[in-house]
N, C-alpha and C positions, 0 to 999 in steps of 0.2 A: 829159726822160726821166721816164716815169711810174712811179708806185711798184709794186713787185711786187704781184700779185694777192692773195696770202694776206694781206699787211699791211693792204691795203684792205678785204679781207673782215673781217678780225679788228676793224679800227677802225669798220666799219659795224656790226659785231654788238655791239661794246660800246657805241657811240651808241644802238642800239636797246634794249639792255638798261637804259641809264640813263634813257631817256626813258620805257620801260615801267615802271621803278620809280618815277619820279616822278609818272607818272599814277596809279598804283595808290596811292601814298601820299596824294595829294591827294583821291582818291575816299574814302579811309578817314577822313581828318580832316573832309571836308565831311559825312561820314555822322554822325560824332560830333556835330558842331556842330548837326545837325538835332534833337538832344535836349538837349545841354549848351549853355546859353546863356553865352556869354563864355568865359573861361578858356582862349583859343586857345593862348597859350604853355605852359599847363600840359598841354594835351592833346598838342601838339608834342613836349615833352619826355618825356613818357610813352611815346609811341610810339617816339621816338628810342631810349631805353633798352631797349624791347622788341626793336628791331631789332637792337641792339648786343649782345644776350644779357645784359643787366644786370637789375637790380631797383631799385625806387624806394621811397623813404620820403617820405610827404606829411604836412606839419603844417599844421593848420588847424582853426578852430573847427567845430563841428557845423553841418550844414546848407548847406554850401557846394558840394555835389555830388561829394565824392570817391568814395563808393560808386557813385553814378550813372555817373561816368566810367569805372570799372572795369568795370561790369556792361554799359554800352554797347559798350566796345571788345571785350569778350568776345563779344557778339552780332554786332557787325561783322565779326568774323574767323572766325565759327563755331568758337569754341573752348570747352572746358569751363571752367565757372567755380565756384569754391567761396569762400564767405564764412566766415572763422572769428572769432568775437567773442572777444577775449582778455580774460579776467578773472582775478583772482588764483587762483581753485580751478580753473583749466584745467590739465590734466596733458599731458606729451608725447604720451601715447597717444592723446589726443584729437585730435591733430593728425596724427600719423603713420599711426596703426592700430595694432592689437594681435593677438596671436595667439588664437584662440578654440578651445575643445575642443569637437568635433563627434562626436555618436554616429550612425553609419549602418550600412548592411549590411556595410560592410568593417570595422567596429569602430570604436574610438575613435581619433580622430586630430586633429592641430592644423591649423586653416586660417587664413591670415592675412587679417583685416578690414582692407581698407585705408581711411585716413582721408582727410579733405579735401585733404590736400597732394597727393593723386594727381589733380590737376587741371592744366590748361594756365595758367590765371590764378587766383592765389590771393589773395585780399583779406585781409589781417591787420589787422582793425580794432582800433584802440586797442591796438596790440602792447605799448605800455609799461604796461599795467595787469597783465600777466602776470608771474609770478615769473622770474628769470634762468634757472631750470631749464628752464622751458617755452619761453622765447625761444631758448635755445640748441638746441632741437630743430629749428630751422630752419636752423642753421648748415651741416650737411652737405648739405642739399637745395638751399640757395642756391649752394652752391659747387661741389659734385660733381654735381648734378643726380641724386641717388640718395638712398635712405632705407635705413638699416640698423636692423633689429629683430631683436634676439638675434644669430644668427649668420648671418642671411640678408640680402644686400643686394638691394633692388629699384630698378630704374631708373624715373626719372620720365619722363613722356611729353614730348617735345619738342613745341613750345616750352614752357618753363617759366618763368614769370614771376611773381615776388612783389611785390605793392604794399601796403605797410604803412602806416597811418595813426596818428598820434598827436595828442592834443588838448592844446594848450599853455597852456590856461587852468585846467585841473583837474589839479592835481599830487598831491592827496591820494590815497594808495592806488596810487600808480604806482611803477615802478622803472625807473631809467635803463637804457637799452640798453647791453649790454657793447660795448666797443670792437671786439672781433672781429666783431661782428654789424653794427655801424655801417660796418665797412670793407667789408661785402659789398654795399653799396647803391651803385649807380652814381651816383644823385642823391638829393639832399634837397631837396624843393620845398616851397615855402611857398604856400599858396593864400590869396590876397587877397580881401578882401570885394568883391563885384561893384560896377560903377559904376552910377549912376542908370539910364541907358538899359538896362543889362543887368537890373536889378531889374524894369523895366517888362516885359521880355522874358519873365523867369522868370514874373511874374504872369499874362501873357498865355497861357503854355503850361499852367501849372499849373492854372488856373481854366477852361480851356476843357473841351469835351465829350470829346475824344479826346487821347491822348498819342501823338506821332509814333512810329509803328513803325519799328524799326532793320532796315534790310535787310542780308544778309550780302555784303560787298563783296569780300572776300578769303577764300580758303580756307586751310587749314593748310598745304598743300604750297606754295602760292605764297608764303606768309609764309616758310616755311623757306628757299625759294629767294632771297627778298630779304635774309634774314639772311646767308646765303652770299655775296651780292653785297657786302653791306656789309664783310665781311672781306676781300674781294678789292681794295678801294680801297687804292692805295699811300699810304703817309705819307711826305712829303718829309723828307729828314735835316735841314734846318734846323727844321722844326715838331718833329720828333722830340727834337732837342737842346734846344729850348725847353721841352717838356714835362719832360724830364730835369732842367733847371735849376729848373724850377718846383717840381718835387717836392723836390729837395734843398733849395730855400728854405723848405720848411715844417719842416724838421728843426732843432732848436735848436743841435745840435752842428754843423751845416754852414751855417746860415743867416747871411749877412752883415748882416741886418738885426737892430738891437738889440731891437726890440719883438718879434720872433719868440722870441728867447732868453728874454725876460721874460714873455711871456704863453703860449706854446705848450708843452705839455708832451710831446706826442708828434706826429710829423709822419706824413705820408701813406706807407702802404706801395707797394710796387711795383705792386700791383694798382690803385691810384689812377692810376698812369701809363697 
C-alpha cells in the first residue's frame, strides 16, 4: 500500500528544501574561499553561527584574515557591514548612536543619529581594548536584537550578526570581557597560523595584479529563509539529553568530575545549551 499523497508531497518538499539549503551553503563557502586562503573550518563555523542566529568571538594574532573573512561574508550575502575599532576612549554612543538637536523650519527637535551597530554584520575589532562600560553597550543588541537610547527602543535589521576579535599577544591596555558578554557568543574560535601551502597561496593572491572580486551569491531574504529552516530541524531526545548532561557537568555544584569542582568557577548558562 502506497503512502498517502500529502505525506509523500511533504517529504519531497522537505528533501528539496534540504538540497537547496546545502547547495546555497556550498556556494557561499566556495565564494568565501575565492578570497580567503585556507581557514575553511573557521569560515564554516562563522557561517554556522550566522545561520543559527548567534555571534562569534575570534581570537588570533593580527594579519590572519579575520577582518577579510567578515567583509567577504557581507559582500557574498549582500548585507550591510560596519567595522568598529574598539579603543579605550570609545564611548557607548559611538556604537549605538545619539540624539542630536536639529533646527529646521518646524523648530528645534531631537533626531536620533544611528551608530554603526545598525548594520547586518558588525565587526567589533579588538573588543577587549574598550572599557567594560563600552563593551556592555553590545549586550542588549546581541541578545534582544534592539538598541535602547534614552526612552526609545530601536529594532536592529535582521539578520544581525556580531563578530568580535581579540588579540591574545598584546594584553597591555586591555580589559577582560564581562562574563555576561562572553555568554552571548555562540562560538569562541581561535585562528591558527596558516600552513606553508596556504602561505604560498596568500602570497600568490596578494602580489598579483587583481584581487578576486566577490559575487553576491545569496540575498538577505534567502538567508532569512535558511535561518528559519535551521530552526525547523528536530532535535532527537537522546541528543537533547546529552546536551543537558553536558551543561550540568560544567557546573561545580553538579559536576561529578573532581577537576571541574577544582578549576571551574561558573558553568554554562541555559543559553549555552
